[in-house]
N, C-alpha and C positions, 0 to 999 in steps of 0.2 A: 363544585368550585366555580367561581365566576371566571369566565374566560375574557381577557382583555386583549384587544388587538388594535394596532394603530390604524388610523382612519384611512391611510392611503392603501391599506390592504383589504379593508372590508368594503368592497365595491360590489354592486349588483351586476356581476358578469353574466353575459348571456349564456344560457345553458343549451348545450346541444349534444346529441349522440351521433358520432360520425361513423355510420355503417357504410363504409366506402365500397363502391363498385371496384372490382379488380382492375388494376392498372398495370399493363404489361411493362411499362417503364419502371414501376416501383418494385416489381417482384420478379423472382426467377421464373423461367418459362415452363416449369414443370406442369403447371395447371393446363397450359396450352397443349403440352404433349399428351396429357390424359385425354383431352377432348379430340385431339387428332387421332388417338388410338381408338376411342369410342365416340364417333361423331353422333350416334343416335342418343347419347346421354346429354347432349347439349339441349338446353331449354327444358330440362327435367329438374327434379329436386336436387340432382347431383350438381346442377349448375346454379340454381337460385331457389330460395324459399321466400315466403312473404316477409319474414323478418330480416333477411339478409340476401340481397341480390348479389350475384357474382361472388359467392362465398368460397372459402378454402376448406370446407368441411369434409371433402372426400378423403383428405390425408391428415387433417389437423383436428384435434379436439377443439381448439380455438378456431371458430369459423372465420375469424379475421385473419388467420394465418399466423405462422410462428408458433413457438412453444412446443409442447409435447405433441408428438404425432400419434395418431390412432394406429391400430395394428396394420391396416392397409398402408398407411403412410410410412410405417417402419419398414415394410417389405419393399416399397418403392424406393425408399432412401438407401436400401442395401444394394440397389442396382445402379446403373449409370443414368437412370431416369429418362432414357430415350423412349420413343414410341414403341420400338420393338421390345425393349425391356419391360415396359408396362404391359404389353400384350402377353409377354412370357409369363406373367403372374396370373393369367386367366384361370388356370386350373387349381390355383391355391385357394384355400379357405382361410383368408387372413384373420377374420374375426372369430373363427371357430364356432360359427352358428349353424354348421351343417350344410352350407351352400357355398359353392366355389364363387370366386370373384366374377367370373364370366356369367354365371347364372344370375347373380345379383344385379349385374350391370346391364345385361343384354336380353335375358330370357323374359320377354313380355308375353310369350305365348302360353306358358304353363302356369303362370302366376298372375294374380290380379293386381298386385301393388308394386311390381317392378317398374323401373330400376329401384333397388334399395342400396343403402350405403354399405360398401364392402368392408368398411372398417368399424362399423357401429352395430351394436345389438342392444337388447334390453339391459344386458349386464354391464355395459359401459357407457350408455348414453348419459348417465348422470355426470360424466366428466366434461361434457361439452359446455362451452361458454360462448357468449356473444351471439346467441341465437335463441329464439323461442323454442324450447324443446317440444312444444305441441306441434310445431311444423314438421318434426322428424318422426314422431312415434308410429306413424303408419308406414314408414319406409325404412325399417331397420332389418327385417328378415322377410324373405319371400313367403307369401301366404297364398294358399289355394282358396280357402274359404274362411268362415267365421268360427273361431274357437272361443267358446264361452265357459269352458270347464276349468275351474281353478286347480292348481296343483294340490297334491295331498302331501302333507308334511308331518313328520313325527320327530319330536325331540328325543334323542337317546340319552344324552348327558350334557350338563348336569340336569338331572331329572328329579332331584330331591331324594333323601335329605342330606346330601353331601355337606362337608365342611371344607370350603376352599380357603386357601391362604392368599391374602391380597399380595399383589406384585409378583406372584409366582405363576408360572405357565400352567394353564389347565386346558384341556381339549373340549371344545364344544362339538358334539356329534349329532347328526340328524340323518334322516332319509327324506328325499323329496322326489315324487314322480308326477308326471303329467299325463292324464288320460285323454286330454283334449287334442293331442297330436302335434301341437306346436313346440313342445319341449320346454323344460325348465331353463330359463335364461339367466336368472340371477338370484342370489340368496342375500338376505339382509338379516342381521342379528341385533336384537335389543336385549337390555337387561332392565328388570324392575327391582328396586330395593324395598318396595312397600307392598308386596303381595299382589302386584298387578295393577295398582291404582295409577301409576305413571310408569312410562318406559323411556329409556334413553338409548340412543343409537350406539352400538359397539362397532359394527362393520357393515359396509354396503358394497354392492356390485361384486359379490364373491361368486366364483363358479360353484357349481353343485358338486363339490368334491366329497361332501359328507362329513368334513371336519374342518375346524379352524382353531388355531392356537390363540388363546385369549389370556391376557393378564388382567385379572380383576383389579380394579382400582381400590385403594385403601379407603373405602367408605364402608365401614362395617355394617352388616345387616344380618338379621336372623330370618328375614322373609324375602329372600331373593328368588327371582324367577327369570328364566331365559325364554325368549321368544325367537323362533326362527321363522322367517317369512320367505316364501318362494314366489317368484314372478315368472310367468311363462312368456313366450315370444308374442303372445297376443295380449299381454299386459293384464292377464288375470292373476290374482294373488290368492295364496292360501297360507295359513300359518298354524303353528302349534306352540303351546307353552309347556314348561316343565310341569310334570304331574303334581308335584308338591314343592314346597319352598325348600331352599337350601341356605346355608350360612356362608357369609364371607367374613373371615376373621382377620384382624390386624396381625402382621408378622411381628416377631419379637424384636427388641432393640430400641435404641433411642434414649437419650437422657431425659426427654419428655415424651409422653405417649401421644404425639400428634398424629392426625390422619390427614388425608387429602382434603377433607372438608374444612380444616383449619386454614387452607391456602386456596380454596375455591374463590373465584372472583368473577364479577360480571364482565360483559363484553361478548364478542363472538366466541363461541365455544367450539371445541373440537368437532369436526365434521360439519360445521355450519358454513364454511368459507369457500367450498370448492377447492380445487387443487391449485396451489401456487406454482406458476411456471418457474423452471430453473433459470438462473441469471444468464446462462449461455443462450437462452432463447432471445434475450434482449440484445445480446452482443451482435447479432446479425445486422441490426440497423443502427445500434447506438455504440458500436465499437469498431475498431480496426481502421479508423480514418485519420485521427489526430489525437494522440495520447495527451496532449496538453490541454485539450478542452472536452473531449468526448466523455460521456457519462461512464461508460463501462470500465475503461482502464483506470480512471481516477477512483471509481468505487473499489476496484481490485486492490488499490493501494491503501485503502482505509482499514481501520480496525473493525468497522461494521462488517466488512466482508470476511473477517477472520473470527467473528464472535463465537462460532462453534468450535474453532480449532484452538482457541486460547487456552494454554495449559494452566494458567492461574485460575481461570473460570472452572476448569474440570476439577482441579485439586480442591478448590474451595467448595464446590458443590458436593463433592464426596463427603466432606466433613459436615456440611449443613444437613445432609440426609442422615448422617450418623447421629447428630445432635437432636434433630427434630424430624422424624420420618416424614417423607413426602414434601418437605420444604423445597426440594429441588425443582418442583413444578414451577415455582416462582422464577427460577433462573432460566428454565427451558423456554418459557414464554417468549423471552426476548433474544436468547442466544441461538435457539433452534426453532424459530417460529413456524417454518414449513412443516416440520414433523409434529410439532405441538398441535397445529391446526388439523392435522390429519389423524390425530388420536394415537400417535406413537410416543406420547410422553409418559406412558405407564409401561414399565417402572419409571420412577422419577429420577433414576440415575442416568437416563438417556440411552440405556442399552438396547432399546427397541428401535432407535433411530436408524434410518437407512443412509447410505453414503450420499444420496441425493438430497438429504435433509441438511447436510453439513455445509450449507452455503451462506451461513450467517444471516445478517439482516440485509436482504437483497431487494432487487428492483420491484418484484411483483408484490412484496408485502407493502412497502411504502406507497407504491402507486396504486394500491387498491384500498388504502385506508380512507375512511370517511369520518367526518366530524360526528361524534356520537350525540352532539346536541344540535338538533335541526334548527336551522336559521332560515325562516321563510324569506324568499327573494334572493338569498345568497347561496344556500346549499342546493346542490342538484336536486331536482324534483324527485328523481329516482330514489333518493335516500329515504323518503317517507316509508316506502314499502319495505326496504331493507331493515330499517330500524324497528318497524312494527313486527317483523317476523322473528326477531331475536328472542331466544328463550330467556335471556337475562341481560337486558340493555344496561349500559353504564352511562354515567353522567359526569365522569371524572377523567382527568388526563394523567395517567401514571400507571406504574406496576404492570406494564404489558397488557392493560385492559383495552386492547385495540378492538376496533370495529372494522371488519373487512368486507368489501363488496364481493358477494358470492357469484355475481354474474360474470366476473372476469374482465369487466371494463376497466381500462387503465385510466388513472386520474392525474391531472397536472394543472398548472396555473395558467396556461396560455390558451387564448381563444383562437389563435391562428396556427395551431399545430398542424404540421403536415405529416400524416401518419398512414400506416397501413393497417391500423387496427382501431377499434372503437375507443373513443376518448370522452371522458366527462370533464368539463372545466370545473376545477376545484379550488376555490379560495382557501380552503383548509391547508393546502400545500404551501401557502405563503405565511402561515401562522406558526408561531413558536409552539403552540399547543400540540402540533403533530409530533414534535420532538419530545415533548413532555410525556408522550405515551410510554417511552421506555427510560426517560431520564429524570423521573421523580419516582424513587423506589421506597416502598414502605414494607414493613413486616405486618401482614394482616392478622397475625396471631396476638398482637398487642393493640390496645386502644387506650387513648388518653382518658384518665378519670377526672373526677371533679376537682382534684387537687393539682391537676396538670401533670401528674406522673403517668407513666405507661404501665398498665397492668395487663397480665395475660388474660386472654379471653377464655370462656368456657371451652374445654377441649372437645374435639370432634364436632365443631360447630363453625359455620361461616361467620365472618365478621359482620357486625350490624351496620357499619358505616365505612365507606371506602374513600373518604376524603383525606387528603394529606394533612388536613388540620386535625384529624382524629387518630389515624394510624401512626405507629411508631416509625420515625424516619430512619432510613438507611442512607439514601442519597436524596438531595433536594435541589438539584441543579435547575430544574424548571421553575420551582417555586422561588428560588433565589433571583432568577431573572424576572419572574412575574412581579416581584415587589421591589424592582430596581428602577432607576431612571432610564434604562434602556427600553423598558416597556412604556413608551410614550410616543405620541405621533411624530415627534421630531427625532427621537433617539439621541445618540451621543456621537459627537464628531470623532471619527476615527478612520480616516481614509486608508491607513496602513492595513487595517484588517478587512475593510469593506470592498476591496477590489475596485470596481467602477463606482462604488458609492462612497460619498464623503461621510455620511451619517449612517450609523448602524443601529438597528433596534432589535430585530428578531435573531434567534439562533442561526437561521439560515444566512443572515447577512455576514456573519463571520465564518461560520463553519461550512457554508456553501456559497462563498462570496461570488458576486456578480462579475462575469468576465465577458469578453466579446468572442463570439464563435457560433457554431451551428450544433444543434442538439442531436442530429442524426446524420447518417452518411450522405453527403451531397452527391455521391456517385449513384445512389439508388433513388433519392428523393430530391426535392428542390426546397430544402428547409431555409427559412429566413436566417440571416445573420443577425444575432441578437446582441445588444450591449448589456442585457440583463440575464444572460444565460447562467444559471446556477452551476458552479463547478461542483461536481458530485464527488468531492473528496472527503467530506465529513471529517476534516482533520481535527485531531485532539492533541494530546501531549505525548503519545507513545512513540519512542524512538528505538527502544531496545527490543521489545517483543517482536516487531516485524522481522528483525534479523534472525531471531530464533526460529520463527515460523518458516522462513525460507530454507532452513536446514532440516526441520522435522517434517515438513509437508511439501517437498519439492514438486510433486505432481499436482498439488491442489492450490498452489499460490502462484502469483506472477512476480518474481523477484524484482524485475525492472519497475513494475508499478509500486511494489513495496518500498523500494529505495526512493522513488519520487515522493512517496508518502512520508517517509522519514524526514526528508528535507523540508517538506511543508510543515511538519510538526515542529521542527527546530525553529523555523521562522515564526510560528505561532507562539512558541515558548519565549522566544527572544523579544516578542512584542506584547506579551501578556502583562508585563509590569514595568514600571519605571523605578530605577534605583538612584538614590541620591545620598551623598555623604558630605558632611562638613565638620570642621573642628570648632568646638565651642569651649574655649579655655583648655582645660585638661581632660575633656571628654570628646569622643567622636560620636556624632549623631548620624544614624543611618535611617533613611526613610524608604519604605517600599510602598509604591502606589499601585493599586489594582486597576488595570486597564480592561478587565473583562466584564461581562454582564452577569457574573455569578461570583461566588466566593473564590478566593485564590488560596490554595487549590480547591477544586470541587470534585464531584463524582464519587466513585467508590472510595470509602474512607480508609480501609486497612492498607497499610504499607505505603500510601501515597503521601508525599511530603515535599515541602519547599523549605530551604533553610539558608541562613546567612553564614558565610564563611568570612571571618575577619582575620587578616594577617597584618601584624605590625613588624616593621623592619627598622634596623638602625641604619646609620649612614653608610656602612659597608655592605648593606643589603643582607645582613644576618637576621634570621627570624628571631624576633624578641619574644613574641607570644602569638597564640592562635586560638580562635574560638570557632567551633563548628568544624573541626578537622575531620576529614574523611579519608579512610585507608582503603584504597582500591583493591588491595590484595586480600583483605579480610571482609570488606563490605561494612566495616564498623564506622558509624558516625559518632563522634565524640559528643557526649552529653555533659560538657563542662558547665560550670555554674552560670556562665554568661550566654550560653548558646540560645539562639532564637530559631525554633523550628515551627513552621506553620503547618498544623495538621489537626486532626480530630482523633480523640481517643474514646471510642464507644466502650461501654463497660457493663458489667453484670451487677445488678443491685442485690440487696439482701434477700429479697423474695426468691429470685431466680437462683441465687447461690444455695438457698435452703432446699430448693427442688432438685437441683442438678448435682450438688456437691462441689461445683466449681467455685474458686475463690472470688470474693467480691473484688471489684476494681476493673481497670482496663483489660480488654479481652479482644481477641480476634475471632471469637465464636459469633459471627455476625447474626446468625439466626436466633441466638439466645440473648444477645445484648439487649438490655432493657433501659439503659440510661446512657448519659455521656459524662465522662470524667473531665474532659478538656476539649474545647474547640476555640482555637485562637486564629482561625483562618480569616483572611481580610475580606470584609464585605464589599459588595459592588457599590457603585454610585447610587445614591438615593436610599441608602440603608436606613431603616427605621427599626429600632429595637422592638417596638410593640408588634409590628406586622410580622417580623421574623419569628417572634415567639409563637405566633399562631400556628405556624407549620413546623415548629421544632427546630428552627434554624438559628436561634439566638446563640451568641458566644457563651461559652461555659468556662468558668474560672479565668475569665479574661473580659475585657470590656472595650467597646468602641462607642464613641459618641454618635448621636443621630447625624446622619449625613457623612460620616467618616468612612472613606474608602482607602485609607492608607494606614500604615503603622510605623511608629518611630521607636527606635531602640538606641540606647546610649551605652557606650563602652568606655571604661577608663583607659586612657592612653598611658601605656607603660613608660617609665622613665627611659630615656635613650632612644625612643622611637622617632624616626624622622619621616617615615612614610607609612602608608597603609594601603592594603589591597582589599577591596570589598567585593565579594562575589555572591550572587544569588543563584542557588542551585535548585533543580527540580529532579526528583526521583520517583518513578512510578511504583517501584516495589522495593521494600526494605529487607535487609537481612533477617530481621526479627520475624517478619511475616512469612518469608520463605521457609524459615526453620519451623514455624508453626505448622505450615502446610505439610511439612515432612513428618514432624513428630506426632501430630494428632490424627493422621490418616491411618485407620486400622482396617479399612475395607477394600481399598484399591491401591494400585501402585502410582496413582497420579501425583501424590505428594513427592515420592521419590523421583519421578520423572521431572517434575518442576524444579526440585532442588538441584538435580544434576545439570539441567539446562542453565540454571542460574549460576552454578558453581563453575561450569566449563565455558561460559560465555560472558566473562567480564563482570559477573555479579551485578547486573543491571546498573552500569555506571551512571552517575548523575549527569544531567545536562546543564550546562551553564546558560542561565537566562540572561544575565547581564553582569558586567564587571566594571569596577571603577578603581583607578589608581589615583592617589592624592598625596601631596606633600604635607607634612605636619610641622608645626612649630614645636621644636623639642621642649619637653617639660623637664625641669630639674628636680622637681619634688613630686612624688606620686600623688595622684588626685585625691587619695584618701588619707594623706599624711596628716592633715589637720585633725582628722578624726582620731588617728592613732596617737597623736601627741597632745590631745586635749586633756591633759592632766597637769597637776601642779609640779610634779617631779618627774622628769624624763629619764627613762632607763637609757644610760649612755650606750649600751651595746646595741639597742635598737637604732639609735641615731647613727652610730658608726656603720651599721649595716646599710642604711639608706645612703650614707655618704659614699661608701664604696660602690654601691649600685650606680650612683650618679656619676662618679668620677673614678672609674676603674683604674686609670693610669696612676 
């Protein structure tokens, strides 16, 4: 895909890596306490290494400080962190490498390489970031002499010729001993699906426990082999493979027999990214000082933060896995990226995810994303090596095909950032393409054929092309923006949505609008006051779901932040469209104008809708007629003959119906839908039918003229009506969709959970986007009377009926 960015954002920013020397003003005094406790450790590797002077690696995996602590750091954290408390840990072996902390830090008499890191060993050094690991390898475990003998490893099982069922737990067993004296430090496990020709990583940095619970991915093979590799504390390695091949078979089930290969995609793969820090690690500096501007609390109020807790997502993913096995992998990529990147996405129902994975789309993912398309002179020079090392690089923006910096360096757009950690200046973070990573969604099991239809791919095979112009569309928010007038150097005048900007162009300009403030805690740092500080609210249109999450996940969410997010969403909805109405003779013309940079509405299609509610009143304010009536008690939206509902209806075509037995036509089975029955959503400014057709975004069973970003609807004004009330409503989840999630779920209780939440919490009440009241000139003859009476002989009874209607007195 061609990436277009407006000129003011594509600038050749200077690139730097800020490996900062420790600053006592910027950080807590615990580092000082450590060196007060162990003064002989000063000016050793525990203080500085060539790639990071004044580091924090004694306690933190991140040598820049913050984030996950290593075992020694966890022990220190459990005390009051005073000098005496630190000395009190001297007899503890924090990293379980066989040597106490005191020996590692102080015993330079009996060992040749001390001091060594009391929280690091060969088995966990792979978790460190922001440092050259080569600087550490000789200083992990105390050593007397040189050990050159590799460990001896024996694979016990699977050792052939077992038959393993994919997505089901199996036990990998081994024995590993080390005759060289330094001891086995870590175990790494690989699998080959092609009789040893290639291997893929399963797990790393395991202790030598002799067993590991493994869920084989649903990539069937009759020639599978397990390799277990042991590394000793002197970094010698030995391995063993299964004696013969074993089989991995697909589990039963599914309306179509898909495997994980059907949903495999390029980009950073599991275990290629390093460990993402939990968002709480960022709160230390980026939260707790001003909830109106700080990144952390505003992120907490967003649906990005709730992506893994969303009950609609859970219920829908369960049905997707039922319909097409392993399709849930597509969902987990963006909803639980931390666990996906750590290889916990198998099984694809998310059952292997840890509590720490359930932080949604959080800080460390977005701020470690890099542009998958290297741009010389613009992209950080470090990106060259990262992209070259990828097993499967991507050149598209969408479907969670992210590329993640494995070094742990955070990335952002500012050249003058005041930080306590390494930073790479990243123009990519000002571009809409970074948002497109998760906001252009395709089904990779379907590709466009020569007739422009979407045909299912060969089963158990990866797609041949990952362009949104080829794969079947599910959501096309980024592509809609890409082909709009917003994607221009000037953008579109919209100061209401742009914060400090009068013109908006990128996703960030509206959904992370510029405000005035400081991006980190001024009590710890001296950050500049910026007028272009991005508000990290990522606001969308969700006002109901946050209220439910505050009930169902009280310990995992911030209700105050969620309530603030709800109000921001209401503001966005109230400014997403302009509503106009006027009388034209005996008809009421209503115009809805799209003020967004994408379709109105956009995003996930099922259950999401906007509609017009029209009420006509007589002089006594009695309701004469209504179109688009909504019953809050039942959640039913009237589908009267005049109703205008802006939405999309994905559908199952004849081919998929024949395969699955499901009926042709509109369907909520998103992973099986292969066509669109209706799409009348309003395009953005700059709409062109030809370009929208390239990515599957053209209207269906409806039409808009080139350049049209509004829609007009005419209603017959009933006789006796003297006023009208016109209301534009938005609803994120419909009764029909919630009932589908309940009735179609046969594997989990997520559908029932979602239905009960909906039923007991107002049934996702619609949000009023805009409302107009207007007086009407009464009509004495119905607008269509001339059609009814266009005959030579008039039935008197019909005439009398109209007469009584007009003059009931």
